[in-house]
Each structure stands twice: as C-alpha cells, then as structure tokens.
N, C-alpha and C positions, 0 to 999 in steps of 0.2 A: 254715551251719546256718540253717534257716528260722525266722522270727520265732515267738514262742510262740503268737501269735494264729493264724497260719497252721497251726501244728502241731495246735492244738486243733480247728480246722476239719477238718483231715484225719482226726483221730481220730473226730470226729462222723460224717464221711462214711463211713468204713470200718465203723463200728458200726451204720450205719443199714440195712444189708442183710446177710443171712447170707453169710459168706465162707468158702471152704475155705482153711485155713491152710497146707496142704501146697503146696509149689511145684508149678507145672504148666508146660505148654508154651505158647508163643505160638500164638494162634489166628488163622488167616487169615480175617479178616472181610470178604472181598470177596464179600458176599452178594447184591448187586444190580448186577452189571456192566452197563454200558450196551450195547445191542444193536449199536452201531457201533464198539465197541472193536477196535483193530488195523486199521480201515479206513484208506484213504489220507487223510492230514491229521490223524490222531489221535495222541495220546500218552497214556500211563498211567504213574503213579509211585505206589509203595506204601511207606509208612513204618510199621514195626512197633515202632520204638523199643527194640530189643533191648539197646542199650547207651545210656549217657548222652551219647555222642558226638554232636555236631552234624555235619551233612553230607548225603551223598547218600542216596537210598532204600536201605533194608535189607530190603525185602520183595519178593515177587513177586505179581502180574505187574509187569513193568517194560518200557516201550518208549518211547524218546525219541531219535530220530536227530539232534536239534538241539543236544545238549549234556547236561551233568550237572545235574539239579535239586539244590537244596541246602536243608536245613532249618536254621533258627536261631530265636532268640526274643528278644523285648524283655522284660527282667526288672526290674520295680521292687522286687524282693526276695522274691517269693513263688512263683517257679517252682521246682518240685522234681521231679527224676526219681526214680521208685520202681522198685526191681528187681522187685517183684511186688505184686499186690493180689488175694488169693484165688488162683484158678487161672490168673490172667493175669500175664504177664511183660512188663516194659518199659512203663512208663506215665509220662506227664507230668501233673503237677498244675498247674492254672492257677487263679488266685484274683482276686477283686475286693475288695481291702482298702482302705478309706478312699478309694474312687473311683479307685484305681489298678489297672488290669487288665493282666494278662499278655497278651502276644501271641505266638502261635506263627506263624512265617513259613515259607512254602514257596515258594521262588523257582524258577520253571520256565522254561527256554528253550523257544522254540516256533517254528513256521513263520512266516515273514514274508509274509503275504498280506492286506494291508490292504483289498483289494477284497471280501473275504469276511466272513462272520460267524463267531463262535466260541461253542461250547457248553462251559460249565464244569460239571463233574459231580463231586460230592464225596461220599464215604462216610466217616462218622465213627462210631467206637465209643467210647462215653462212659458215665460214671457220675457222678451228683450226689446230694446228700442229699435233694433234692426231685425228684419224677418229672416234671420239665419241663425244657425246653431253656434252660439258664441262660447259654449262650454263643452267639455268632453266628459265621458264616463269611462272608467277603467276598473279592473280588478287587481288587487294586490294579493298574489298567491305566493306565500313563502318568501316575501321580499322582492319578488319579480312583478313588474307592472305590465299588464296586458290591456291594450285599448279595446273597447267595444265598437263594433261597426253599426251604422244606422241601417235598420231594416225598413222602417216606414216613418212617415211624418204626416201628421194630420192637423189641419187648421181647426181651431175651436172658436167659439164666440169671444168677443172682446179682445181679439188679437192674440189669444193664447194658442199654444201648440201642444200636441201630444206626440211624442217621439218614442219609437221602440228601437232599442239597441241590443245587440247580442254578440256572443263569441262562444266558440267551443274549443276547449283546451284539454290536453292529455292530463290524466290524473284526476282523482276526485278527493282532494284533501279535506281535513276535518274542519276547516274554517277558511274564510276569505274576507277581504274588505273591499266593498264597492266604494269608489272614489268619484265624486262629482266635483269638477273644478272648471274655472274659466280657462279658455285656451290662451296660450301665450301671445298669439297674434292679435288678440282683441284687447289690448291694453286700453284702459280708460272706460271700458264697457261694464255694464251691470246686467245681471239677469235675475229673475225671480223664479224660484222653484216651488211649485205648489204641492205636488204629490210625487211619491216614488214608490213603485211596485217592483219588487225584486224576486224573480223566480230562479230556481236552480234545479238541475236534474242530472243525476249520475247515470251514465249510459255505457254499454259495452263499446269497445273500440270498433271502428268500421271493419277492420280485418276480421275481428271475432264474429261480427254479425254476418260477414260474407261467408266465413267458414261454416257457421251454423246454417246459413241458407243453403249452401251446397250440400251439407249433410242431410238436411230435410228433403231437398230435391232428389238426392240419390235414394233415400229411403222410400219416397213416394214412387219413383221409377221402378225400384225393385218390387214393390207391392203390386204395381200394375203388371209387371212381367210375370209375376207368380200367378196372378189371376188368369193370364192367357195360356198358361201351360196346361195341357190335357191331364186328366187324372191318371191315365195309364202311364204317363212319363214322369210322374212325381217320384221323388227319392224316398225309399222306404227307411223308416227310422233305424231298423236293424242294420241296414247297410252302412248307415252313417256311423253307428257305434263300432262296427268292425273295422272301418278304415281309420 
C-alpha cells in the first residue's frame, strides 16, 4: 500500500482535471514518430503499461534486432501502478517525497558501433497537478548520465500532455538505460506516466557526413567538367599508360 502522503497527492492530482470515470481503452500515443524510424541502425520500443508486470515492451511499434528491452523501476516507496485514470488504462505514478524520487528504468540493447553517434528520441504521455514538466528524462550510457532536451509539448484531452525529448551523443554503444524521474525542485509533487515510446538511431558523425558530402560534390563537379570537354581534347588511354 502506498503511504498516506502519496495517496493524498494522487487524489489531488486526479481531482485537478476532469476525468471520465468509465473505463476506457489504452491509447497509442505514438503521435510524433521520428522520420528515420525503421531505417538501418534504428530501434523502437513502446511501453503502454497495460499490466503492473515489469519486463519487455507491451505496445507497438516495436523493432529491436539486438535483444529484448526491459522495464523496471527504483522505488523508495511511492511508485504505484494504476489500472486506470479517466479513459486511460495502465499508468505508473512517480513521486518526489522528502527528496526521494522514483525512477523508471528502460534498458535497451542496441547496435555496437562506437565509431558512430546515436540519436535518442523519447515520447512521453503524462499528467501532473501543475501544467509543467515536473519530471525529467535522461540516458545512462556506460555510467554517465546525459539529460534529454524537450523538443515539443502537446496538450491532450483530460489534462494530459504528450512531450518529445531528444539528445544526440557521440558513440553508439551496445546498450543504454532511459531514466524517467521526478525533478529535484518539485518535491512533494506526483506525476502519472501513461506511455513511453523510445527510438534510437546510430548515425555517422557530422564531420564524416560533411566529408562525404564534399567528396560527392567534387565527384559531381568533375563529371560535369568532363562532359564539357570537346572530344578532340580528351586524353588518349595510350598516353596515360606511357606516363
């Protein structure tokens, strides 16, 4: 059972917006898929939290040829799975009580391409008593934590929000952990997390792309120049061999 403090926070949260009491169906909030999804070097995993069980993704889309992603959490006593909240089913409550924040963990196996870079792209559907982002998302790569930046924020019915966060980092390791947790400055607050969609993509470094682009431009320019040279001035193969 959750502590009385956490339960009262949850009651305040649910009473802060108009909710439909009748049970509904889970909504696939994959509202802003990245344009590179399903390209070579990409993965996508979607958690709808339809049951309180921890484990692999339970939603679509899903594509990860490197192994099975896994959801778990660190619980100082305030993490709670809710079967429904309004018309939404399967929700995790996270809180920041007395400076102790819950953490939702999403461990994802990935391609091992250290010479490349990786784009991390996350969609979160959430609700909190105040209309501001009271939690953060970051990735743990080899023991180092990198925060994700907000790309967009969209209002949904019943007071819910859909937020996109992303970051691009050097290296493309064979696994990472997405962490969703309450922000330190929002002590005493609670948030509900309905769905998480996590995309990744291994890409060449920008310098490599620029070099490749210059090489392609030079090749195209050389082709164009060769087409403008009259046939009478073309180099004979025999002369090339003798030189």
